[in-house]
N, C-alpha and C positions, 0 to 999 in steps of 0.2 A: 191233254194235260191231265195231269193228276190231281186228285183232290185236294190234296195239302197245298198244291201250288196255287190252286184257286182259292182257297182259303186265306192264304199268307198273303196275297196281292192287296188287298185292302187293309189288312193289319200292317204289312211292310210300309205302305204308302202313309198312313198314319202315324206309325213309330218313326219314320223317316222325319216327318215334319216335326213331330214333338221332340225328337233327338236334337234338331236343329235348333230349337228354343232353348233346350237345357243347355247344350253345349255353348250356346251364345252368352246366356246368362253366367255359367261357369266361369268362361274365358275372362269375362269383366270382373268377377271377383277375385280370381287368381291375378290377374294383372294388377288389380288394386293392391292386393296384398305384397306382389313382389316389387312393383315399380313405387308403390307409395302415392299413386296417382289415380284421380278419378277417371280421365279421359284414356282410352286405349289410343295407341298411335295409328294415325292414318298415314298409308304410304304416300300421299299427296302432300302431306305437312312438310315444307320446307324447312321448318324450325327443329325437325326431329333428324336424329343420325341414323346413318345406313344401318349401324348394329343394332340400335334400339328397333327399327322397324322390322329388321329380318328376324330378330329374336322374338318379337310379337308375332309375325305371322308364322314362324315354327311352332311356337307354344300354342298358338290357336288352332293350328293343323293338327297338332298331337291331340289336344283335347277333343277337337270334332270327331277324329278317328277312333278315339277309344268310346266315346259315348255312342256313335254309330254302331261300333261293333257290338257292343253291350245291348243296345236296343235290337238289333238284328238278331244275335244269338238269343236273347230272351224271347222275341217274337217267334222266332223258329221252335223253341222248346216248347211255348206254349200252344203251338199248332200241333206238333207231334203229340203232345198230351192230349188235345181235343180229337185228331184224326187218327192218331197211332201210325203216322206215317211223316217222316222229317220232309219239309217241303223244298229243299235243294235238288 
């Protein structure tokens, strides 16, 4: 296994956990601004419409994907700066 991959493993794990927390907090803020509600919809809440549940899920998925991609790319770039090799 290449040195860059070994160096990136713990970095990637830490970034994954951190980016999940950031994405969750960001989704709550975005939902509050978009829907003007404190609580995000729960898929098992029978008082919420299908449209609202699916919109919230799509928005949450998009936010998580963007934050994760940014964290992964930033981590890989940092590892390349440290080791001189791309970890992929």
